[in-house]
N, C-alpha and C positions, 0 to 999 in steps of 0.2 A: 437456371441460376449459374452464372459464370464462376462464382467463387463460393465455397462453403465455409470459409474461414471467418470467424466472428471474434472481434476483440472488444472487451469491455474494460473501460477505465474511467476515471473521474478527473475533472479538472483540478481539484485540490487533492494532491496525492496523500497527504498525511492528516490524520484526525487531530484537531486542536485539543479535544478533550483527553487525548491519550499522549500528546507530545509534551505537555507541561512538565511532568516529572523527569523525563530524559533531558529536557532543556535545563532544568535546575541542576541536575546531577552533572551535566556537562559544564555548566557555569562554575560549579564548585571544583571540578577537576582543573579548570583553568585559573581559578582564583583561590584566595584564602578561604578556609571554611567559615570564617567570621564575616566575610564580605556580604553585602546586601545587594539585591538586584531589584529592578523594576520590570514591568512588562515590556517596555521598549528595548531594554537590554536583552531580555530573553528572546524577543523577536529578532534581534540582530544576530543571534546565534543559531537561528533556524537552519540556514544553508550550511554553515560550518559543521553543525551537528550531523546532518545527513551525509556530508562528505566524509566526516570522521567515521561514522558507522560503516559506510561502504569501504573505506580504506582499511578498516580493521576487520572486515568481513563479518560483521555482526548481523547476520541475516535474521536471527531470532528476534532481536530488538527492533529491527526494521519491520518485521511482520507484525509486531505488537502495536506499533504506532500508525500503521497504514490501514486503509479500509479493507474489509473482508468482502467476499462476493455477496453475501447476504445483506451487507450494508448498502451495496450499490443496487442490486436487484433482489428484493426479498423473495420473489417467485419468478421463475422463468420456465414457461411451458411452451411446447410446440406440438400441435396435434395431440394434446392431452398427455404428452410425455414430459417428465421432469428433466429438463436439459441442464440444470444447474450442476449436475455431477460430471458433465463431459468437458468442463473448463479446466485448463491447466494454469496454475499460478505462476506468474513471472514477476520479477522485481526490477524496477528502474528508478534511478535517482530522481528523474524528472516526473515520472508518472506514479511512483509508489508501487503498490500492488496492482497488477493488471492481469486480466484473465483471457486466455485464448482457447478457442475451440475450433477444430477442423472436423466437421461432422462426417465428411466422406471417409476419413480414416478411423473415426471412433466407432462407426457402425451402429450408433445408438438411434439416430433419427433417419427414417426413410422418407424419401420425397415422393 
């Protein structure tokens, strides 16, 4: 094997079931508390919300709305070894949470 680095990410970086509340809160930060919104209005704030969270360094909130490793791969074994613990979390505006493992440096998996 030429490379022992594995990256796991998902095409849709943020979970829609978890992003609705942050989108509504962001809408009210930008508008009057009495303003009303529709789903298309909230959808238009999706990218501005992500940019805002990154620019304010709100990593905790970003982690809450993104996929976790167990959401992407519920179980990850190699030669009967649980490999899910050797992945390191990284955050990207485009990919959300993504997970990287370099098995040669982790010493967990033997070839």
